[in-house]
N, C-alpha and C positions, 0 to 999 in steps of 0.2 A: 608606057611607064618606063622610065630608065632609071639606073642606078644613081643617078644625079638627084633623081627627084626628091623634094623636102616636102612630103605630104604629111609625115608624121614629125612634131614639133620635139626634139630632145629635150628642151626645157620644160615642158609638160610632164614627161616621164621622171624628170628629176625633182619634180615638185612633190611636197608631202603628201598631198593627196592620192597620187598616183604611185607611191612607195608600196612595195609588199615585201615582207619579210619571211613569208612561207609559213607563218605559224597562225595568227588570228586575223580575221577579216578578210579572209581568202574569197568569199562568195561576193562581198560587197566590191571588192577590188576588181574581179573578173567583171561583173556588170558595169562598173566605172570604165574599164579600159576598153571593153567590147563597144560600149557606146562612142568612146572617142574614136576607136578606129573605124567604125561605120560613118560617124559624123564627118570624118576627113576624106573618106572614100565609101559612099553608099554602096559601090558595087562589091564591095568584099564581104557582105553580110552572108550570102551562100557560100562562099568559101570558109567562113567561121563555122558556119554549122556544119560543113562537110569534115573540117578539122575537129570538131568537137565529137563528131558522132563516130570518128576512130577510136574512142574510149581508150583501151590499152594498146592499140594497133600502132605501131611506131609508124612514122612519115619519111620514108626516103625520097628525097628530091629528084631521084633519078627515075623514079617510079612513073610508068606511062599513065597512071591515072591523074596525074597533075595537068592534064591538058585544059582543065578548066582556067586555071591561072594564065596560060600561055595564051588562050584566047582573050582573055579580059586584058592583058597587056598589050596585046596587039591592037585590039578595039579602040583602047584608050589612049595609047601613046606609041603605035607603031614599032613596038618593042617584042620580038618573039620570045625572048628569054623568060621561061616559065618561073624561074627562081627569083626573079627581081623583086616582087611583092613579098616574097617569104624573107628575103634579104632585109628589106625595109622594116617588116615587123620585127625581126632578130634585134636591128639598130635599135629601134624604138625601146623594146623590151628589157634591153641590157642596161638602159638609166632606170628601169622600174624596179629590178630585182636586188635585193638585198639578202644578207644572213643565207638562211635555208633556201630561200627561193633562189639566189644567186648561184648555189649548188646544184640545183634543178636546171637552171639556166646553162650552166657550163658542162652539165652532162649530155645535152643535146648535141649530137654530132651529124654533120660536120658543122662548122661555124657558118654562120649566115642561114641557118635551117630554122628560120622564124616560125614556121608552120609546126615543126617538131617541139618547140620551145612552148607555143601557146598549147598544143595538145598536152605536154608534160604537165604543165601548171594546171591547167584545167583538170585533168584527170586527178591530180593529187588534192586539189581542191575539192573536188566531189568526192573523193573517199574520205576526206576529213569531215565532210558534209554529212555524209552517211553515218558516221561515228556520231557525230554531234545530234543527229536526228535521234539516234537511239537512245542517247543520254536525257534530252529533253523529253522525249515520250514518257520515260520513267517518272520525271518531274511534273508532267502534265496528268498523269494518271494518280500521282501521289504527292501533291504540292506540300511544302514545309509546313509544320505545325504552328498555327497562330495561338500565342499564349494568352493574350489579353484582347478584350474588348477595343481599347484604344488602337490595336495593331491590324484590325480587320479591313478598314479603308486602305490603307497602305499595302496590304496582302492582296487585295483586290487588283489593284492597278498592277501588282509585281505578276500577279497570275495572268494578266491580259498581256503583259510584255513576253512571257514564257510561251502563251499561246502563239504571239507572233513570230517569236523565234523558231518555234517548232515548226510552224508552216513554212518559214523561210527556208529551213534547213532541207525542206521536201517532205515534212510530215502532213498527215490528213488530220485537219481539225475535226475532234470528237462531237458527237451530237450535243445539243443544248442540255438534254438530261444528264450525259454522262459528265459533262463540266459542272453542272449544278452539284451533283454528287460527289464529284471529285474534291472540288472546294469545300462543300459542307463537311466532308472528313476531315479537314484541316482545322476546323474552328473548335474553340473550347466545347466541352460536352454539354453545358447548359445551354449554350447558343444553337447548338445542333438540334437538341430538341424542340427550341422555339422555332426552328427554321424549316424543320423536318417534313411537315405537311406542306409547305409552301413549295419546297424542291420536289416534292411528288406530284405537283400540278404541272401539267403540259403549258409551259410558256417558254418565250425566247430568253436565253441566257442572260441577254442585257437587262430584260425586266426583272429577273431575279437578282442581278447585282444592283437594280436600282432599289429594290426591296430591302435589299441586306443593309445597304448603305443608310436607307432612311431608319431601319430600326436601330442601328448602332448610333445614329446620331440622336434619336430621342432617347435610347437608353443613357448614352452618355450625358445628356444634358439634364436627364432626371436625377442621375448619379450626382452631377454637380451640384443641383439644388439641394440634395439631401445632405451632402457634405457641407454645404452652406449652413444649414440649418443646425445639424447637430453632428457632423464629422463621421456619420455612419457612411457605410457603402450599401448603396442599393442593389446593385446586379452582380457586383464580384465580392463574395464573403470574405470576411478577414479570417487569416490563418489563425488556427486557436495556438497561443504560444504557452498555454499552462503546462506546467511541468507534471511530469508522469507521478510525483510525488504526492500531488493533490487528488489523484485518482485512488 
């Protein structure tokens, strides 16, 4: 592997899909770029693992521990310079990083130290990921309150997305019963009473969701028929607007 090697395409790094501003979407960006790097050079996978395992420990390209890359360069291209691959990664990442990520990129010294740039970016992404996981855990345990029956189905979908994001951020999915009781606590009180016994039954969370959706669909259908006949609410009582003077 030589300095003139063109294994990573600068145009890919400049494309919107591979841009990273240092704020949002860091983990998805890390996975995407890592996949691209390995796709272009499959032998780089163990090196990326080693870099990421360094965590907060900075990488000095003069460190004798970088023998792995020197051996890789020699076996692939007959080049013994252990920092060639690091420099090629540096060259690619400079096209990817914008705004706050660009600041992280520039802080990695010396220039062409792509290993340190990747380590720094992944470390910052993981730190943000940890904070995001803690925030999402609170929302998983205490989902937003659902005010009306009509909002329940949408709330279930939003809760599924929340659980997925929590797992993606490194969180461990709660057991089915915990999820059922957490979501149940967000529902209107009268609906909580109707579903309380169902939530107490040992069943998969997916079955619980199906039951809730079926109950809501039936209740809203009945409510619509009732309104069609006499305009009355069947399951969501009207607010009493009588003035206090009549009491």
